[in-house]
N, CA, C and O of each residue as an XYZ file, in Angstrom:
360
protein
N     -22.256    -44.063     37.289
C     -22.153    -43.142     38.412
C     -22.771    -41.800     38.022
O     -22.472    -41.277     36.949
N     -23.610    -41.248     38.858
C     -24.256    -39.967     38.582
C     -23.266    -38.830     38.792
O     -22.514    -38.806     39.766
N     -23.286    -37.897     37.862
C     -22.411    -36.731     37.989
C     -23.174    -35.638     38.718
O     -24.299    -35.300     38.351
N     -22.551    -35.090     39.753
C     -23.189    -34.013     40.485
C     -23.132    -32.737     39.654
O     -22.119    -32.432     39.025
N     -24.227    -32.006     39.663
C     -24.363    -30.809     38.841
C     -23.533    -29.649     39.401
O     -23.525    -29.392     40.605
N     -22.840    -28.964     38.500
C     -22.094    -27.767     38.877
C     -22.840    -26.571     38.325
O     -23.142    -26.511     37.133
N     -23.138    -25.607     39.206
C     -23.881    -24.414     38.813
C     -23.016    -23.184     38.986
O     -22.394    -22.994     40.031
N     -22.977    -22.343     37.954
C     -22.375    -21.025     38.128
C     -23.366    -20.219     38.959
O     -24.576    -20.293     38.750
N     -22.835    -19.453     39.899
C     -23.696    -18.620     40.734
C     -23.194    -17.184     40.663
O     -22.040    -16.929     40.319
N     -24.075    -16.261     40.993
C     -23.659    -14.867     41.129
C     -22.606    -14.855     42.240
O     -22.901    -15.273     43.360
N     -21.384    -14.385     41.959
C     -20.334    -14.437     42.987
C     -20.779    -13.775     44.286
O     -21.384    -12.704     44.278
N     -20.469    -14.429     45.395
C     -20.812    -13.888     46.711
C     -19.692    -14.172     47.695
O     -18.874    -15.072     47.505
N     -19.684    -13.375     48.749
C     -18.637    -13.468     49.758
C     -18.973    -14.541     50.789
O     -20.128    -14.718     51.176
N     -17.948    -15.240     51.217
C     -18.046    -16.209     52.308
C     -16.709    -16.144     53.026
O     -15.854    -15.328     52.680
N     -16.524    -16.998     54.023
C     -15.228    -16.978     54.677
C     -14.926    -18.321     55.312
O     -15.821    -19.106     55.624
N     -13.652    -18.556     55.491
C     -13.188    -19.653     56.327
C     -12.992    -19.001     57.700
O     -12.098    -18.175     57.882
N     -13.827    -19.379     58.648
C     -13.852    -18.735     59.959
C     -13.059    -19.537     60.989
O     -12.656    -20.673     60.735
N     -12.842    -18.924     62.159
C     -12.179    -19.636     63.254
C     -12.960    -20.893     63.632
O     -12.373    -21.941     63.901
N     -14.290    -20.775     63.650
C     -15.139    -21.918     63.994
C     -14.969    -23.045     62.968
O     -14.886    -24.221     63.320
N     -14.922    -22.655     61.710
C     -14.726    -23.644     60.650
C     -13.384    -24.337     60.803
O     -13.301    -25.563     60.722
N     -12.337    -23.559     61.024
C     -11.003    -24.146     61.176
C     -10.962    -25.097     62.368
O     -10.349    -26.163     62.300
N     -11.616    -24.709     63.455
C     -11.654    -25.582     64.633
C     -12.345    -26.905     64.290
O     -11.876    -27.977     64.670
N     -13.462    -26.813     63.567
C     -14.223    -27.995     63.171
C     -13.400    -28.925     62.272
O     -13.554    -30.145     62.327
N     -12.525    -28.341     61.445
C     -11.727    -29.103     60.493
C     -10.280    -29.295     60.987
O      -9.364    -29.446     60.179
N     -10.083    -29.290     62.302
C      -8.761    -29.521     62.900
C      -7.689    -28.572     62.374
O      -6.533    -28.960     62.206
N      -8.082    -27.323     62.115
C      -7.128    -26.282     61.764
C      -6.740    -26.181     60.301
O      -5.938    -25.319     59.942
N      -7.280    -27.031     59.453
C      -6.888    -27.011     58.038
C      -8.078    -27.271     57.126
O      -8.769    -28.280     57.262
N      -8.309    -26.352     56.195
C      -9.288    -26.560     55.131
C      -8.496    -26.798     53.850
O      -7.725    -25.940     53.422
N      -8.686    -27.946     53.252
C      -7.972    -28.283     52.018
C      -8.701    -27.717     50.801
O      -9.926    -27.774     50.703
N      -7.916    -27.174     49.885
C      -8.433    -26.640     48.625
C      -8.042    -27.636     47.544
O      -6.867    -27.964     47.383
N      -9.038    -28.115     46.803
C      -8.853    -29.192     45.832
C      -8.882    -28.678     44.396
O      -9.468    -27.634     44.110
N      -8.244    -29.423     43.501
C      -8.174    -29.051     42.081
C      -9.495    -29.272     41.356
O      -9.805    -28.558     40.403
N     -10.268    -30.245     41.794
C     -11.515    -30.616     41.125
C     -12.599    -30.840     42.179
O     -12.281    -31.083     43.343
N     -13.873    -30.761     41.790
C     -14.960    -31.011     42.747
C     -15.213    -32.510     42.919
O     -16.316    -32.998     42.670
N     -14.185    -33.224     43.346
C     -14.301    -34.668     43.546
C     -13.287    -35.092     44.598
O     -12.517    -34.268     45.092
N     -13.286    -36.340     44.931
C     -12.401    -36.841     45.974
C     -11.015    -37.169     45.425
O     -10.810    -37.219     44.212
N     -10.083    -37.386     46.322
C      -8.730    -37.788     45.931
C      -8.765    -39.124     45.196
O      -7.996    -39.343     44.260
N      -9.653    -40.013     45.618
C      -9.784    -41.314     44.970
C     -10.181    -41.143     43.502
O      -9.771    -41.925     42.644
N     -10.986    -40.112     43.225
C     -11.452    -39.845     41.858
C     -10.446    -39.020     41.046
O     -10.677    -38.751     39.867
N      -9.331    -38.618     41.669
C      -8.283    -37.928     40.930
C      -8.037    -36.477     41.285
O      -7.177    -35.841     40.676
N      -8.765    -35.928     42.251
C      -8.540    -34.546     42.655
C      -7.256    -34.446     43.484
O      -6.896    -35.380     44.200
N      -6.580    -33.317     43.378
C      -5.332    -33.082     44.097
C      -5.501    -31.895     45.043
O      -6.248    -30.962     44.748
N      -4.808    -31.932     46.177
C      -4.811    -30.806     47.099
C      -3.900    -29.722     46.523
O      -2.711    -29.949     46.302
N      -4.477    -28.536     46.283
C      -3.717    -27.404     45.742
C      -3.149    -26.528     46.834
O      -2.094    -25.917     46.667
N      -3.858    -26.466     47.970
C      -3.491    -25.537     49.036
C      -4.159    -25.996     50.316
O      -5.094    -26.796     50.292
N      -3.673    -25.487     51.427
C      -4.302    -25.711     52.726
C      -4.484    -24.360     53.392
O      -3.517    -23.628     53.609
N      -5.723    -24.034     53.714
C      -6.024    -22.786     54.405
C      -5.972    -23.079     55.900
O      -6.682    -23.953     56.397
N      -5.116    -22.331     56.616
C      -4.947    -22.573     58.044
C      -5.174    -21.321     58.878
O      -4.835    -21.284     60.061
N      -5.746    -20.298     58.258
C      -6.065    -19.069     58.961
C      -7.382    -18.546     58.398
O      -7.784    -18.917     57.295
N      -8.051    -17.681     59.161
C      -9.312    -17.127     58.668
C      -9.038    -16.315     57.405
O      -8.025    -15.622     57.306
N      -9.948    -16.407     56.450
C      -9.769    -15.694     55.185
C     -11.130    -15.515     54.521
O     -12.000    -16.382     54.599
N     -11.289    -14.366     53.867
C     -12.489    -14.126     53.068
C     -12.298    -14.778     51.710
O     -11.202    -14.768     51.149
N     -13.377    -15.345     51.192
C     -13.345    -16.004     49.887
C     -14.534    -15.528     49.064
O     -15.508    -15.009     49.608
N     -14.448    -15.707     47.752
C     -15.565    -15.443     46.856
C     -15.975    -16.771     46.223
O     -15.158    -17.458     45.610
N     -17.243    -17.119     46.378
C     -17.789    -18.338     45.776
C     -18.361    -17.969     44.416
O     -19.133    -17.016     44.306
N     -17.986    -18.724     43.365
C     -18.530    -18.427     42.041
C     -19.125    -19.643     41.348
O     -19.728    -19.503     40.284
N     -18.971    -20.828     41.920
C     -19.658    -22.022     41.426
C     -19.974    -22.903     42.629
O     -19.273    -22.878     43.640
N     -21.035    -23.673     42.498
C     -21.403    -24.635     43.536
C     -21.667    -25.977     42.879
O     -22.250    -26.057     41.798
N     -21.231    -27.017     43.546
C     -21.560    -28.367     43.092
C     -22.695    -28.862     43.975
O     -22.589    -28.880     45.201
N     -23.781    -29.263     43.327
C     -24.967    -29.732     44.049
C     -24.908    -31.244     44.244
O     -24.132    -31.932     43.581
N     -25.732    -31.755     45.154
C     -25.838    -33.199     45.333
C     -26.532    -33.809     44.115
O     -26.957    -33.087     43.214
N     -26.645    -35.113     44.091
C     -27.217    -35.792     42.914
C     -28.662    -35.380     42.649
O     -29.150    -35.541     41.531
N     -29.350    -34.855     43.653
C     -30.732    -34.411     43.470
C     -30.811    -32.951     43.062
O     -31.888    -32.457     42.727
N     -29.673    -32.251     43.085
C     -29.629    -30.853     42.663
C     -30.145    -29.875     43.676
O     -30.413    -28.721     43.340
N     -30.296    -30.313     44.939
C     -30.897    -29.415     45.926
C     -29.908    -28.893     46.969
O     -30.042    -27.754     47.415
N     -28.940    -29.682     47.362
C     -28.008    -29.272     48.409
C     -26.615    -29.049     47.835
O     -26.137    -29.826     47.008
N     -25.968    -27.970     48.289
C     -24.605    -27.707     47.848
C     -23.646    -28.640     48.565
O     -23.717    -28.812     49.781
N     -22.755    -29.235     47.800
C     -21.760    -30.165     48.350
C     -20.362    -29.553     48.411
O     -19.614    -29.761     49.366
N     -20.029    -28.791     47.365
C     -18.712    -28.168     47.271
C     -18.871    -26.766     46.693
O     -19.842    -26.464     45.999
N     -17.878    -25.913     47.004
C     -17.880    -24.543     46.489
C     -16.567    -24.278     45.770
O     -15.498    -24.646     46.258
N     -16.650    -23.640     44.609
C     -15.465    -23.210     43.864
C     -15.181    -21.790     44.326
O     -16.004    -20.895     44.135
N     -14.020    -21.584     44.934
C     -13.719    -20.294     45.558
C     -12.498    -19.636     44.934
O     -11.630    -20.293     44.361
N     -12.462    -18.306     45.068
C     -11.262    -17.503     44.802
C     -10.904    -16.840     46.118
O     -11.781    -16.434     46.880
N      -9.609    -16.734     46.379
C      -9.162    -16.166     47.647
C      -7.714    -15.730     47.505
O      -7.034    -16.056     46.532
N      -7.264    -14.981     48.509
C      -5.860    -14.588     48.533
C      -5.468    -13.823     47.280
O      -6.239    -13.011     46.766
N      -4.274    -14.087     46.800
C      -3.720    -13.377     45.656
C      -3.977    -14.171     44.374
O      -3.047    -14.682     43.751
N      -5.264    -14.266     43.987
C      -5.615    -14.942     42.744
C      -5.676    -16.455     42.807
O      -5.724    -17.108     41.764
N      -5.677    -17.034     44.005
C      -5.771    -18.489     44.124
C      -7.226    -18.916     43.958
O      -8.147    -18.153     44.246
N      -7.415    -20.138     43.491
C      -8.769    -20.677     43.428
C      -8.724    -22.194     43.494
O      -7.707    -22.827     43.209
N      -9.862    -22.753     43.880
C      -9.998    -24.200     43.964
C     -11.326    -24.550     44.601
O     -12.159    -23.680     44.858
N     -11.510    -25.833     44.850
C     -12.767    -26.346     45.396
C     -12.604    -26.708     46.861
O     -11.592    -27.292     47.250
N     -13.599    -26.364     47.681
C     -13.626    -26.767     49.083
C     -14.964    -27.430     49.378
O     -15.951    -27.203     48.678
N     -14.982    -28.238     50.404
C     -16.255    -28.816     50.845
C     -17.157    -27.685     51.333
O     -16.693    -26.734     51.961
N     -18.435    -27.799     51.042
C     -19.405    -26.763     51.402
C     -19.360    -26.449     52.896
O     -19.469    -25.288     53.291
N     -19.201    -27.463     53.713
C     -19.183    -27.259     55.166
C     -17.934    -26.527     55.655
O     -17.854    -26.164     56.829
N     -16.972    -26.309     54.782
C     -15.727    -25.643     55.180
C     -15.789    -24.114     55.072
O     -14.827    -23.427     55.415
N     -16.919    -23.586     54.595
C     -17.056    -22.132     54.501
C     -18.300    -21.670     55.255
O     -19.283    -22.399     55.388
N     -18.222    -20.454     55.733
C     -19.362    -19.813     56.413
C     -19.944    -18.798     55.443
O     -19.226    -17.938     54.932
N     -21.236    -18.897     55.191
C     -21.866    -18.027     54.193
C     -22.804    -16.990     54.796
O     -23.479    -16.270     54.059
N     -22.859    -16.902     56.114
C     -23.824    -15.984     56.700
C     -23.256    -14.786     57.346
O     -24.000    -13.955     57.868
């Protein structure tokens, strides 16, 4: 199985927006690892309101071109992995 590349990035601001929450049925799950539950990742938190986050790592697809997951910090020192589509970066 190919391991998706994790890249440290210059930290930047993003957010979980109202539009994002609507798209994800009101809940964005924050995971312990950049992988699925089947692969052993655990849900650490559920974001259910708009919040600003800081992205500091990205997991790329197997080709290294598209971001699949983002490692975020938010709230009072919380951090974890979210699906790339769960954050707004613009």
